[in-house]
N, CA, C, O and the ligand as a Tripos MOL2 file, in Angstrom:
@<TRIPOS>MOLECULE
protein
  309   307    78     0     0
PROTEIN
NO_CHARGES

@<TRIPOS>ATOM
      1 N          99.2960  127.5120   72.3030 N.3       1 MET1
      2 CA         98.0230  127.9520   72.8480 C.3       1 MET1
      3 C          98.1820  128.4840   74.2760 C.2       1 MET1
      4 O          97.4940  129.4280   74.6640 O.2       1 MET1
      5 N          99.0690  127.8940   75.0450 N.am      2 GLY2
      6 CA         99.2480  128.3380   76.4230 C.3       2 GLY2
      7 C         100.0490  129.6190   76.5130 C.2       2 GLY2
      8 O          99.5130  130.6750   76.8510 O.2       2 GLY2
      9 N         101.3390  129.5240   76.2090 N.am      3 CYS3
     10 CA        102.2190  130.6760   76.3750 C.3       3 CYS3
     11 C         102.2540  131.5320   75.1190 C.2       3 CYS3
     12 O         102.8330  132.6180   75.1250 O.2       3 CYS3
     13 N         101.6530  131.0610   74.0600 N.am      4 ARG4
     14 CA        101.5660  131.7940   72.7870 C.3       4 ARG4
     15 C         102.9050  131.9820   72.1060 C.2       4 ARG4
     16 O         103.0510  132.8360   71.2320 O.2       4 ARG4
     17 N         103.8750  131.1900   72.5030 N.am      5 GLU5
     18 CA        105.1230  131.1930   71.7700 C.3       5 GLU5
     19 C         104.9340  130.3690   70.5140 C.2       5 GLU5
     20 O         104.1890  129.3900   70.4930 O.2       5 GLU5
     21 N         105.6180  130.7850   69.4780 N.am      6 ARG6
     22 CA        105.5280  130.0170   68.2450 C.3       6 ARG6
     23 C         106.3320  128.7410   68.3720 C.2       6 ARG6
     24 O         107.3950  128.7260   68.9910 O.2       6 ARG6
     25 N         105.8270  127.6770   67.7910 N.am      7 ALA7
     26 CA        106.5550  126.4140   67.8180 C.3       7 ALA7
     27 C         106.0880  125.5720   66.6500 C.2       7 ALA7
     28 O         104.9710  125.7250   66.1570 O.2       7 ALA7
     29 N         106.9680  124.6780   66.2150 N.am      8 ALA8
     30 CA        106.5790  123.7450   65.1730 C.3       8 ALA8
     31 C         105.5930  122.7440   65.7620 C.2       8 ALA8
     32 O         105.6510  122.4140   66.9460 O.2       8 ALA8
     33 N         104.6890  122.2710   64.9130 N.am      9 LYS9
     34 CA        103.6670  121.3550   65.4030 C.3       9 LYS9
     35 C         104.2590  120.1020   66.0360 C.2       9 LYS9
     36 O         103.6920  119.5360   66.9710 O.2       9 LYS9
     37 N         105.4050  119.6770   65.5150 N.am     10 LYS10
     38 CA        105.9920  118.4470   66.0540 C.3      10 LYS10
     39 C         106.5130  118.6340   67.4810 C.2      10 LYS10
     40 O         106.7100  117.6580   68.2060 O.2      10 LYS10
     41 N         106.7340  119.8890   67.8820 N.am     11 ASP11
     42 CA        107.2020  120.1510   69.2400 C.3      11 ASP11
     43 C         106.0500  120.3640   70.2060 C.2      11 ASP11
     44 O         106.2630  120.5680   71.4010 O.2      11 ASP11
     45 N         104.8470  120.3170   69.6960 N.am     12 LEU12
     46 CA        103.6830  120.5800   70.5380 C.3      12 LEU12
     47 C         102.9030  119.2980   70.8120 C.2      12 LEU12
     48 O         102.9710  118.3260   70.0600 O.2      12 LEU12
     49 N         102.1690  119.3340   71.9040 N.am     13 LEU13
     50 CA        101.3140  118.2130   72.2630 C.3      13 LEU13
     51 C          99.8940  118.5290   71.8080 C.2      13 LEU13
     52 O          99.3410  119.5860   72.1090 O.2      13 LEU13
     53 N          99.3230  117.5730   71.0710 N.am     14 ARG14
     54 CA         97.9550  117.7680   70.6010 C.3      14 ARG14
     55 C          96.9830  117.3070   71.6900 C.2      14 ARG14
     56 O          97.1580  116.2440   72.2860 O.2      14 ARG14
     57 N          95.9760  118.1100   71.9330 N.am     15 ILE15
     58 CA         94.9650  117.8030   72.9350 C.3      15 ILE15
     59 C          93.6150  117.7110   72.2430 C.2      15 ILE15
     60 O          93.2690  118.5720   71.4330 O.2      15 ILE15
     61 N          92.8700  116.6980   72.5490 N.am     16 VAL16
     62 CA         91.4980  116.6260   72.0530 C.3      16 VAL16
     63 C          90.5610  116.4720   73.2480 C.2      16 VAL16
     64 O          90.9750  116.0580   74.3310 O.2      16 VAL16
     65 N          89.3020  116.8090   73.0310 N.am     17 ALA17
     66 CA         88.3090  116.6500   74.0900 C.3      17 ALA17
     67 C          87.5150  115.3800   73.8380 C.2      17 ALA17
     68 O          86.9500  115.1900   72.7610 O.2      17 ALA17
     69 N          87.4770  114.5150   74.8400 N.am     18 ILE18
     70 CA         86.6230  113.3330   74.7700 C.3      18 ILE18
     71 C          85.6240  113.4570   75.9100 C.2      18 ILE18
     72 O          85.9930  113.4540   77.0840 O.2      18 ILE18
     73 N          84.3550  113.5650   75.5410 N.am     19 LYS19
     74 CA         83.3150  113.9080   76.5140 C.3      19 LYS19
     75 C          83.6960  115.2080   77.2210 C.2      19 LYS19
     76 O          83.8100  116.2420   76.5640 O.2      19 LYS19
     77 N          83.8940  115.1860   78.5250 N.am     20 ASP20
     78 CA         84.2320  116.4490   79.1970 C.3      20 ASP20
     79 C          85.6490  116.4260   79.7410 C.2      20 ASP20
     80 O          85.9520  117.0200   80.7760 O.2      20 ASP20
     81 N          86.5120  115.7210   79.0110 N.am     21 GLU21
     82 CA         87.8780  115.5880   79.4820 C.3      21 GLU21
     83 C          88.8760  115.9330   78.3850 C.2      21 GLU21
     84 O          88.6740  115.5830   77.2220 O.2      21 GLU21
     85 N          89.9550  116.6210   78.7600 N.am     22 CYS22
     86 CA         91.0540  116.8750   77.8360 C.3      22 CYS22
     87 C          91.9660  115.6570   77.8150 C.2      22 CYS22
     88 O          92.4150  115.1910   78.8620 O.2      22 CYS22
     89 N          92.2360  115.1510   76.6330 N.am     23 VAL23
     90 CA         93.0330  113.9370   76.4990 C.3      23 VAL23
     91 C          94.2490  114.2440   75.6330 C.2      23 VAL23
     92 O          94.1110  114.8340   74.5610 O.2      23 VAL23
     93 N          95.4520  113.8470   76.0910 N.am     24 PRO24
     94 CA         96.6330  114.0490   75.2590 C.3      24 PRO24
     95 C          96.6320  113.0770   74.0830 C.2      24 PRO24
     96 O          96.4150  111.8760   74.2470 O.2      24 PRO24
     97 N          96.8760  113.6160   72.9150 N.am     25 ASP25
     98 CA         96.9090  112.7870   71.7100 C.3      25 ASP25
     99 C          98.3440  112.7600   71.2140 C.2      25 ASP25
    100 O          98.6860  113.3940   70.2160 O.2      25 ASP25
    101 N          99.1910  112.0020   71.9400 N.am     26 HIS26
    102 CA        100.6230  112.0730   71.6480 C.3      26 HIS26
    103 C         100.9750  111.4530   70.3150 C.2      26 HIS26
    104 O         102.0620  111.7030   69.7930 O.2      26 HIS26
    105 N         100.0780  110.6420   69.7410 N.am     27 ARG27
    106 CA        100.3760  110.0750   68.4240 C.3      27 ARG27
    107 C          99.6900  110.8490   67.3060 C.2      27 ARG27
    108 O          99.9040  110.5730   66.1260 O.2      27 ARG27
    109 N          98.8700  111.8120   67.6840 N.am     28 GLY28
    110 CA         98.2140  112.6360   66.6760 C.3      28 GLY28
    111 C          97.1900  111.8840   65.8550 C.2      28 GLY28
    112 O          96.9700  112.2040   64.6870 O.2      28 GLY28
    113 N          96.5630  110.8880   66.4550 N.am     29 THR29
    114 CA         95.6590  110.0310   65.6930 C.3      29 THR29
    115 C          94.1970  110.1530   66.1120 C.2      29 THR29
    116 O          93.3160  109.6250   65.4320 O.2      29 THR29
    117 N          93.9290  110.8340   67.2090 N.am     30 LEU30
    118 CA         92.5450  110.9200   67.6690 C.3      30 LEU30
    119 C          91.7520  111.8920   66.8010 C.2      30 LEU30
    120 O          92.2640  112.9360   66.3960 O.2      30 LEU30
    121 N          90.5070  111.5410   66.5210 N.am     31 PRO31
    122 CA         89.6990  112.4010   65.6540 C.3      31 PRO31
    123 C          89.2010  113.6360   66.3980 C.2      31 PRO31
    124 O          89.2560  113.7130   67.6250 O.2      31 PRO31
    125 N          88.7270  114.5720   65.6370 N.am     32 GLY32
    126 CA         88.1140  115.7560   66.2250 C.3      32 GLY32
    127 C          89.0460  116.9460   66.2260 C.2      32 GLY32
    128 O          90.1790  116.8830   65.7490 O.2      32 GLY32
    129 N          88.5440  118.0170   66.7670 N.am     33 ARG33
    130 CA         89.2780  119.2640   66.8350 C.3      33 ARG33
    131 C          90.4280  119.1380   67.8090 C.2      33 ARG33
    132 O          90.2650  118.5520   68.8790 O.2      33 ARG33
    133 N          91.5730  119.6690   67.4700 N.am     34 GLY34
    134 CA         92.7240  119.5740   68.3410 C.3      34 GLY34
    135 C          93.1950  120.9370   68.8120 C.2      34 GLY34
    136 O          93.0410  121.9430   68.1190 O.2      34 GLY34
    137 N          93.7710  120.9490   70.0010 N.am     35 ALA35
    138 CA         94.4160  122.1480   70.5250 C.3      35 ALA35
    139 C          95.8720  121.7860   70.7870 C.2      35 ALA35
    140 O          96.1880  120.6470   71.1290 O.2      35 ALA35
    141 N          96.7450  122.7580   70.6250 N.am     36 TYR36
    142 CA         98.1660  122.4570   70.7610 C.3      36 TYR36
    143 C          98.8020  123.2740   71.8740 C.2      36 TYR36
    144 O          98.6310  124.4920   71.9440 O.2      36 TYR36
    145 N          99.5340  122.5930   72.7420 N.am     37 VAL37
    146 CA        100.3300  123.2770   73.7670 C.3      37 VAL37
    147 C         101.7200  122.6540   73.7870 C.2      37 VAL37
    148 O         101.9230  121.5430   73.2960 O.2      37 VAL37
    149 N         102.6710  123.3800   74.3590 N.am     38 HIS38
    150 CA        103.9620  122.7660   74.6300 C.3      38 HIS38
    151 C         103.7480  121.6860   75.6880 C.2      38 HIS38
    152 O         102.9420  121.8660   76.6010 O.2      38 HIS38
    153 N         104.4520  120.5790   75.5740 N.am     39 PRO39
    154 CA        104.3130  119.5470   76.6120 C.3      39 PRO39
    155 C         105.0520  119.9730   77.8810 C.2      39 PRO39
    156 O         106.0030  119.3120   78.3000 O.2      39 PRO39
    157 N         104.6240  121.0520   78.4770 N.am     40 ALA40
    158 CA        105.2490  121.5840   79.6870 C.3      40 ALA40
    159 C         104.1680  122.1200   80.6090 C.2      40 ALA40
    160 O         103.1650  122.6690   80.1540 O.2      40 ALA40
    161 N         104.3800  121.9560   81.9100 N.am     41 LEU41
    162 CA        103.3450  122.3530   82.8610 C.3      41 LEU41
    163 C         103.0510  123.8430   82.8150 C.2      41 LEU41
    164 O         101.8940  124.2450   82.9390 O.2      41 LEU41
    165 N         104.0720  124.6680   82.6400 N.am     42 VAL42
    166 CA        103.8410  126.1160   82.6080 C.3      42 VAL42
    167 C         102.8780  126.4780   81.4870 C.2      42 VAL42
    168 O         101.9660  127.2870   81.6540 O.2      42 VAL42
    169 N         103.1100  125.8580   80.3560 N.am     43 CYS43
    170 CA        102.2860  126.1540   79.1890 C.3      43 CYS43
    171 C         100.8680  125.6100   79.3920 C.2      43 CYS43
    172 O          99.8840  126.2830   79.0850 O.2      43 CYS43
    173 N         100.7810  124.4050   79.9050 N.am     44 LEU44
    174 CA         99.4850  123.7790   80.1600 C.3      44 LEU44
    175 C          98.6780  124.5880   81.1750 C.2      44 LEU44
    176 O          97.4900  124.8450   80.9800 O.2      44 LEU44
    177 N          99.3430  124.9850   82.2620 N.am     45 ASP45
    178 CA         98.6370  125.7230   83.3060 C.3      45 ASP45
    179 C          98.1460  127.0770   82.8100 C.2      45 ASP45
    180 O          97.0740  127.5410   83.1970 O.2      45 ASP45
    181 N          98.9370  127.6990   81.9540 N.am     46 LEU46
    182 CA         98.5050  128.9650   81.3680 C.3      46 LEU46
    183 C          97.2470  128.7650   80.5400 C.2      46 LEU46
    184 O          96.3040  129.5520   80.6180 O.2      46 LEU46
    185 N          97.2450  127.7130   79.7560 N.am     47 ALA47
    186 CA         96.0870  127.4300   78.9140 C.3      47 ALA47
    187 C          94.8560  127.1330   79.7660 C.2      47 ALA47
    188 O          93.7460  127.5540   79.4370 O.2      47 ALA47
    189 N          95.0630  126.4050   80.8620 N.am     48 VAL48
    190 CA         93.9490  126.0840   81.7530 C.3      48 VAL48
    191 C          93.4230  127.3590   82.3990 C.2      48 VAL48
    192 O          92.2130  127.5770   82.4650 O.2      48 VAL48
    193 N          94.3400  128.2010   82.8750 N.am     49 ARG49
    194 CA         93.9280  129.4190   83.5600 C.3      49 ARG49
    195 C          93.1810  130.3640   82.6110 C.2      49 ARG49
    196 O          92.2740  131.0840   83.0290 O.2      49 ARG49
    197 N          93.5610  130.3550   81.3640 N.am     50 ARG50
    198 CA         92.8720  131.2120   80.3870 C.3      50 ARG50
    199 C          91.6010  130.5660   79.8540 C.2      50 ARG50
    200 O          90.9010  131.1410   79.0210 O.2      50 ARG50
    201 N          91.3140  129.3750   80.3390 N.am     51 ARG51
    202 CA         90.1690  128.5890   79.8500 C.3      51 ARG51
    203 C          90.2330  128.4540   78.3300 C.2      51 ARG51
    204 O          89.2290  128.5590   77.6250 O.2      51 ARG51
    205 N          91.4320  128.2220   77.8670 N.am     52 ALA52
    206 CA         91.6470  128.1490   76.4280 C.3      52 ALA52
    207 C          91.1570  126.8300   75.8350 C.2      52 ALA52
    208 O          90.8050  126.7710   74.6570 O.2      52 ALA52
    209 N          91.1330  125.7720   76.6500 N.am     53 PHE53
    210 CA         90.7520  124.4760   76.0940 C.3      53 PHE53
    211 C          89.2910  124.4030   75.6690 C.2      53 PHE53
    212 O          89.0080  124.0230   74.5330 O.2      53 PHE53
    213 N          88.3540  124.7570   76.5510 N.am     54 PRO54
    214 CA         86.9520  124.6980   76.1020 C.3      54 PRO54
    215 C          86.7100  125.5780   74.8770 C.2      54 PRO54
    216 O          85.9140  125.2370   74.0020 O.2      54 PRO54
    217 N          87.4040  126.7070   74.8270 N.am     55 ARG55
    218 CA         87.2300  127.6120   73.6980 C.3      55 ARG55
    219 C          87.8000  126.9980   72.4150 C.2      55 ARG55
    220 O          87.1330  126.9590   71.3800 O.2      55 ARG55
    221 N          89.0440  126.5220   72.5040 N.am     56 ALA56
    222 CA         89.7140  125.9830   71.3210 C.3      56 ALA56
    223 C          89.0520  124.6980   70.8330 C.2      56 ALA56
    224 O          89.0310  124.4150   69.6350 O.2      56 ALA56
    225 N          88.5190  123.9350   71.7640 N.am     57 LEU57
    226 CA         87.9450  122.6400   71.3910 C.3      57 LEU57
    227 C          86.4310  122.7170   71.2230 C.2      57 LEU57
    228 O          85.7620  121.7060   71.0100 O.2      57 LEU57
    229 N          85.9100  123.9280   71.3240 N.am     58 ARG58
    230 CA         84.4650  124.1580   71.1610 C.3      58 ARG58
    231 C          83.6430  123.2950   72.1030 C.2      58 ARG58
    232 O          82.6220  122.7320   71.7080 O.2      58 ARG58
    233 N          84.0860  123.1900   73.3410 N.am     59 ALA59
    234 CA         83.3500  122.4050   74.3250 C.3      59 ALA59
    235 C          82.2490  123.2640   74.9260 C.2      59 ALA59
    236 O          82.4290  124.4650   75.1270 O.2      59 ALA59
    237 N          81.1150  122.6490   75.2110 N.am     60 PRO60
    238 CA         79.9990  123.4190   75.7650 C.3      60 PRO60
    239 C          80.2320  123.8290   77.2240 C.2      60 PRO60
    240 O          79.6310  124.7950   77.6940 O.2      60 PRO60
    241 N          81.0790  123.1220   77.9270 N.am     61 GLY61
    242 CA         81.3100  123.4380   79.3390 C.3      61 GLY61
    243 C          82.7690  123.2610   79.6890 C.2      61 GLY61
    244 O          83.5990  123.0450   78.8060 O.2      61 GLY61
    245 N          83.0920  123.3500   80.9670 N.am     62 PRO62
    246 CA         84.4790  123.1730   81.3960 C.3      62 PRO62
    247 C          84.9850  121.7690   81.1230 C.2      62 PRO62
    248 O          84.2140  120.8090   81.1000 O.2      62 PRO62
    249 N          86.2990  121.6590   80.9150 N.am     63 LEU63
    250 CA         86.9070  120.3670   80.6170 C.3      63 LEU63
    251 C          87.8410  119.9550   81.7490 C.2      63 LEU63
    252 O          88.5660  120.7780   82.3080 O.2      63 LEU63
    253 N          87.8090  118.6810   82.0700 N.am     64 ASP64
    254 CA         88.6880  118.1420   83.1000 C.3      64 ASP64
    255 C          90.0950  117.9690   82.5370 C.2      64 ASP64
    256 O          90.2770  117.3310   81.5010 O.2      64 ASP64
    257 N          91.0840  118.5330   83.2120 N.am     65 THR65
    258 CA         92.4560  118.4410   82.7170 C.3      65 THR65
    259 C          93.3470  117.6490   83.6660 C.2      65 THR65
    260 O          94.5700  117.6930   83.5410 O.2      65 THR65
    261 N          92.7530  116.9270   84.6140 N.am     66 THR66
    262 CA         93.5460  116.1960   85.6140 C.3      66 THR66
    263 C          94.4590  115.1550   84.9630 C.2      66 THR66
    264 O          95.6590  115.1210   85.2330 O.2      66 THR66
    265 N          93.8880  114.3130   84.1110 N.am     67 ALA67
    266 CA         94.6710  113.2470   83.4810 C.3      67 ALA67
    267 C          95.7250  113.8450   82.5560 C.2      67 ALA67
    268 O          96.8490  113.3500   82.4800 O.2      67 ALA67
    269 N          95.3560  114.9040   81.8630 N.am     68 LEU68
    270 CA         96.2910  115.5730   80.9590 C.3      68 LEU68
    271 C          97.4870  116.1190   81.7320 C.2      68 LEU68
    272 O          98.6280  116.0260   81.2800 O.2      68 LEU68
    273 N          97.2100  116.6890   82.9050 N.am     69 ARG69
    274 CA         98.2630  117.2530   83.7370 C.3      69 ARG69
    275 C          99.2240  116.1480   84.2020 C.2      69 ARG69
    276 O         100.4410  116.3280   84.1880 O.2      69 ARG69
    277 N          98.6730  115.0260   84.6060 N.am     70 HIS70
    278 CA         99.5070  113.8950   85.0100 C.3      70 HIS70
    279 C         100.4040  113.4550   83.8600 C.2      70 HIS70
    280 O         101.5820  113.1540   84.0510 O.2      70 HIS70
    281 N          99.8270  113.4230   82.6690 N.am     71 TYR71
    282 CA        100.5860  113.0050   81.4960 C.3      71 TYR71
    283 C         101.7680  113.9490   81.2660 C.2      71 TYR71
    284 O         102.8910  113.5000   81.0350 O.2      71 TYR71
    285 N         101.5130  115.2350   81.3300 N.am     72 VAL72
    286 CA        102.5760  116.2100   81.0880 C.3      72 VAL72
    287 C         103.6110  116.1570   82.2010 C.2      72 VAL72
    288 O         104.8070  116.3030   81.9510 O.2      72 VAL72
    289 N         103.1520  115.9490   83.4190 N.am     73 GLU73
    290 CA        104.0750  115.8280   84.5540 C.3      73 GLU73
    291 C         105.0630  114.7020   84.3370 C.2      73 GLU73
    292 O         106.2510  114.8330   84.6330 O.2      73 GLU73
    293 N         104.5580  113.5860   83.8140 N.am     74 GLN74
    294 CA        105.4270  112.4300   83.5980 C.3      74 GLN74
    295 C         106.3040  112.5960   82.3690 C.2      74 GLN74
    296 O         107.4010  112.0430   82.2990 O.2      74 GLN74
    297 N         105.8190  113.3540   81.4100 N.am     75 ALA75
    298 CA        106.5490  113.5060   80.1610 C.3      75 ALA75
    299 C         107.6890  114.4970   80.2940 C.2      75 ALA75
    300 O         108.6340  114.4530   79.5070 O.2      75 ALA75
    301 N         107.6220  115.3910   81.2720 N.am     76 THR76
    302 CA        108.6600  116.3920   81.4310 C.3      76 THR76
    303 C         109.4360  116.1520   82.7180 C.2      76 THR76
    304 O         108.8370  115.7810   83.7270 O.2      76 THR76
    305 N         110.7200  116.3480   82.7120 N.am     77 PRO77
    306 CA        111.5390  116.1020   83.9040 C.3      77 PRO77
    307 C         111.2930  117.1410   85.0000 C.2      77 PRO77
    308 O         111.9050  117.0720   86.0650 O.2      77 PRO77
    309 ZN        103.8820  127.0940   75.2700 Zn       78 ZN78
@<TRIPOS>BOND
     1     1     2 1
     2     2     3 1
     3     3     4 2
     4     3     5 am
     5     5     6 1
     6     6     7 1
     7     7     8 2
     8     7     9 am
     9     9    10 1
    10    10    11 1
    11    11    12 2
    12    11    13 am
    13    13    14 1
    14    14    15 1
    15    15    16 2
    16    15    17 am
    17    17    18 1
    18    18    19 1
    19    19    20 2
    20    19    21 am
    21    21    22 1
    22    22    23 1
    23    23    24 2
    24    23    25 am
    25    25    26 1
    26    26    27 1
    27    27    28 2
    28    27    29 am
    29    29    30 1
    30    30    31 1
    31    31    32 2
    32    31    33 am
    33    33    34 1
    34    34    35 1
    35    35    36 2
    36    35    37 am
    37    37    38 1
    38    38    39 1
    39    39    40 2
    40    39    41 am
    41    41    42 1
    42    42    43 1
    43    43    44 2
    44    43    45 am
    45    45    46 1
    46    46    47 1
    47    47    48 2
    48    47    49 am
    49    49    50 1
    50    50    51 1
    51    51    52 2
    52    51    53 am
    53    53    54 1
    54    54    55 1
    55    55    56 2
    56    55    57 am
    57    57    58 1
    58    58    59 1
    59    59    60 2
    60    59    61 am
    61    61    62 1
    62    62    63 1
    63    63    64 2
    64    63    65 am
    65    65    66 1
    66    66    67 1
    67    67    68 2
    68    67    69 am
    69    69    70 1
    70    70    71 1
    71    71    72 2
    72    71    73 am
    73    73    74 1
    74    74    75 1
    75    75    76 2
    76    75    77 am
    77    77    78 1
    78    78    79 1
    79    79    80 2
    80    79    81 am
    81    81    82 1
    82    82    83 1
    83    83    84 2
    84    83    85 am
    85    85    86 1
    86    86    87 1
    87    87    88 2
    88    87    89 am
    89    89    90 1
    90    90    91 1
    91    91    92 2
    92    91    93 am
    93    93    94 1
    94    94    95 1
    95    95    96 2
    96    95    97 am
    97    97    98 1
    98    98    99 1
    99    99   100 2
   100    99   101 am
   101   101   102 1
   102   102   103 1
   103   103   104 2
   104   103   105 am
   105   105   106 1
   106   106   107 1
   107   107   108 2
   108   107   109 am
   109   109   110 1
   110   110   111 1
   111   111   112 2
   112   111   113 am
   113   113   114 1
   114   114   115 1
   115   115   116 2
   116   115   117 am
   117   117   118 1
   118   118   119 1
   119   119   120 2
   120   119   121 am
   121   121   122 1
   122   122   123 1
   123   123   124 2
   124   123   125 am
   125   125   126 1
   126   126   127 1
   127   127   128 2
   128   127   129 am
   129   129   130 1
   130   130   131 1
   131   131   132 2
   132   131   133 am
   133   133   134 1
   134   134   135 1
   135   135   136 2
   136   135   137 am
   137   137   138 1
   138   138   139 1
   139   139   140 2
   140   139   141 am
   141   141   142 1
   142   142   143 1
   143   143   144 2
   144   143   145 am
   145   145   146 1
   146   146   147 1
   147   147   148 2
   148   147   149 am
   149   149   150 1
   150   150   151 1
   151   151   152 2
   152   151   153 am
   153   153   154 1
   154   154   155 1
   155   155   156 2
   156   155   157 am
   157   157   158 1
   158   158   159 1
   159   159   160 2
   160   159   161 am
   161   161   162 1
   162   162   163 1
   163   163   164 2
   164   163   165 am
   165   165   166 1
   166   166   167 1
   167   167   168 2
   168   167   169 am
   169   169   170 1
   170   170   171 1
   171   171   172 2
   172   171   173 am
   173   173   174 1
   174   174   175 1
   175   175   176 2
   176   175   177 am
   177   177   178 1
   178   178   179 1
   179   179   180 2
   180   179   181 am
   181   181   182 1
   182   182   183 1
   183   183   184 2
   184   183   185 am
   185   185   186 1
   186   186   187 1
   187   187   188 2
   188   187   189 am
   189   189   190 1
   190   190   191 1
   191   191   192 2
   192   191   193 am
   193   193   194 1
   194   194   195 1
   195   195   196 2
   196   195   197 am
   197   197   198 1
   198   198   199 1
   199   199   200 2
   200   199   201 am
   201   201   202 1
   202   202   203 1
   203   203   204 2
   204   203   205 am
   205   205   206 1
   206   206   207 1
   207   207   208 2
   208   207   209 am
   209   209   210 1
   210   210   211 1
   211   211   212 2
   212   211   213 am
   213   213   214 1
   214   214   215 1
   215   215   216 2
   216   215   217 am
   217   217   218 1
   218   218   219 1
   219   219   220 2
   220   219   221 am
   221   221   222 1
   222   222   223 1
   223   223   224 2
   224   223   225 am
   225   225   226 1
   226   226   227 1
   227   227   228 2
   228   227   229 am
   229   229   230 1
   230   230   231 1
   231   231   232 2
   232   231   233 am
   233   233   234 1
   234   234   235 1
   235   235   236 2
   236   235   237 am
   237   237   238 1
   238   238   239 1
   239   239   240 2
   240   239   241 am
   241   241   242 1
   242   242   243 1
   243   243   244 2
   244   243   245 am
   245   245   246 1
   246   246   247 1
   247   247   248 2
   248   247   249 am
   249   249   250 1
   250   250   251 1
   251   251   252 2
   252   251   253 am
   253   253   254 1
   254   254   255 1
   255   255   256 2
   256   255   257 am
   257   257   258 1
   258   258   259 1
   259   259   260 2
   260   259   261 am
   261   261   262 1
   262   262   263 1
   263   263   264 2
   264   263   265 am
   265   265   266 1
   266   266   267 1
   267   267   268 2
   268   267   269 am
   269   269   270 1
   270   270   271 1
   271   271   272 2
   272   271   273 am
   273   273   274 1
   274   274   275 1
   275   275   276 2
   276   275   277 am
   277   277   278 1
   278   278   279 1
   279   279   280 2
   280   279   281 am
   281   281   282 1
   282   282   283 1
   283   283   284 2
   284   283   285 am
   285   285   286 1
   286   286   287 1
   287   287   288 2
   288   287   289 am
   289   289   290 1
   290   290   291 1
   291   291   292 2
   292   291   293 am
   293   293   294 1
   294   294   295 1
   295   295   296 2
   296   295   297 am
   297   297   298 1
   298   298   299 1
   299   299   300 2
   300   299   301 am
   301   301   302 1
   302   302   303 1
   303   303   304 2
   304   303   305 am
   305   305   306 1
   306   306   307 1
   307   307   308 2
@<TRIPOS>SUBSTRUCTURE
     1 MET1         2 RESIDUE 1 A MET
     2 GLY2         6 RESIDUE 1 A GLY
     3 CYS3        10 RESIDUE 1 A CYS
     4 ARG4        14 RESIDUE 1 A ARG
     5 GLU5        18 RESIDUE 1 A GLU
     6 ARG6        22 RESIDUE 1 A ARG
     7 ALA7        26 RESIDUE 1 A ALA
     8 ALA8        30 RESIDUE 1 A ALA
     9 LYS9        34 RESIDUE 1 A LYS
    10 LYS10       38 RESIDUE 1 A LYS
    11 ASP11       42 RESIDUE 1 A ASP
    12 LEU12       46 RESIDUE 1 A LEU
    13 LEU13       50 RESIDUE 1 A LEU
    14 ARG14       54 RESIDUE 1 A ARG
    15 ILE15       58 RESIDUE 1 A ILE
    16 VAL16       62 RESIDUE 1 A VAL
    17 ALA17       66 RESIDUE 1 A ALA
    18 ILE18       70 RESIDUE 1 A ILE
    19 LYS19       74 RESIDUE 1 A LYS
    20 ASP20       78 RESIDUE 1 A ASP
    21 GLU21       82 RESIDUE 1 A GLU
    22 CYS22       86 RESIDUE 1 A CYS
    23 VAL23       90 RESIDUE 1 A VAL
    24 PRO24       94 RESIDUE 1 A PRO
    25 ASP25       98 RESIDUE 1 A ASP
    26 HIS26      102 RESIDUE 1 A HIS
    27 ARG27      106 RESIDUE 1 A ARG
    28 GLY28      110 RESIDUE 1 A GLY
    29 THR29      114 RESIDUE 1 A THR
    30 LEU30      118 RESIDUE 1 A LEU
    31 PRO31      122 RESIDUE 1 A PRO
    32 GLY32      126 RESIDUE 1 A GLY
    33 ARG33      130 RESIDUE 1 A ARG
    34 GLY34      134 RESIDUE 1 A GLY
    35 ALA35      138 RESIDUE 1 A ALA
    36 TYR36      142 RESIDUE 1 A TYR
    37 VAL37      146 RESIDUE 1 A VAL
    38 HIS38      150 RESIDUE 1 A HIS
    39 PRO39      154 RESIDUE 1 A PRO
    40 ALA40      158 RESIDUE 1 A ALA
    41 LEU41      162 RESIDUE 1 A LEU
    42 VAL42      166 RESIDUE 1 A VAL
    43 CYS43      170 RESIDUE 1 A CYS
    44 LEU44      174 RESIDUE 1 A LEU
    45 ASP45      178 RESIDUE 1 A ASP
    46 LEU46      182 RESIDUE 1 A LEU
    47 ALA47      186 RESIDUE 1 A ALA
    48 VAL48      190 RESIDUE 1 A VAL
    49 ARG49      194 RESIDUE 1 A ARG
    50 ARG50      198 RESIDUE 1 A ARG
    51 ARG51      202 RESIDUE 1 A ARG
    52 ALA52      206 RESIDUE 1 A ALA
    53 PHE53      210 RESIDUE 1 A PHE
    54 PRO54      214 RESIDUE 1 A PRO
    55 ARG55      218 RESIDUE 1 A ARG
    56 ALA56      222 RESIDUE 1 A ALA
    57 LEU57      226 RESIDUE 1 A LEU
    58 ARG58      230 RESIDUE 1 A ARG
    59 ALA59      234 RESIDUE 1 A ALA
    60 PRO60      238 RESIDUE 1 A PRO
    61 GLY61      242 RESIDUE 1 A GLY
    62 PRO62      246 RESIDUE 1 A PRO
    63 LEU63      250 RESIDUE 1 A LEU
    64 ASP64      254 RESIDUE 1 A ASP
    65 THR65      258 RESIDUE 1 A THR
    66 THR66      262 RESIDUE 1 A THR
    67 ALA67      266 RESIDUE 1 A ALA
    68 LEU68      270 RESIDUE 1 A LEU
    69 ARG69      274 RESIDUE 1 A ARG
    70 HIS70      278 RESIDUE 1 A HIS
    71 TYR71      282 RESIDUE 1 A TYR
    72 VAL72      286 RESIDUE 1 A VAL
    73 GLU73      290 RESIDUE 1 A GLU
    74 GLN74      294 RESIDUE 1 A GLN
    75 ALA75      298 RESIDUE 1 A ALA
    76 THR76      302 RESIDUE 1 A THR
    77 PRO77      306 RESIDUE 1 A PRO
    78 ZN78       309 GROUP 0 **** ****
């Protein structure tokens, strides 16, 4: 979703919206519509800049990605 490179689903991080926040669903168990990005900051930031999350997750307004960004920061070296 971010860089638009093709990838297998298992290599991507699933994101769901809970209230007005983007939440990483690293186990793939959270209900609802999911968006997929590479677990990398470049990819995440691209998706944020394109406002791809509210669109992909059908959110009525902007979504907070602060916690998601922290998660990706820690997950990637
Ligand atoms: Zn990507």
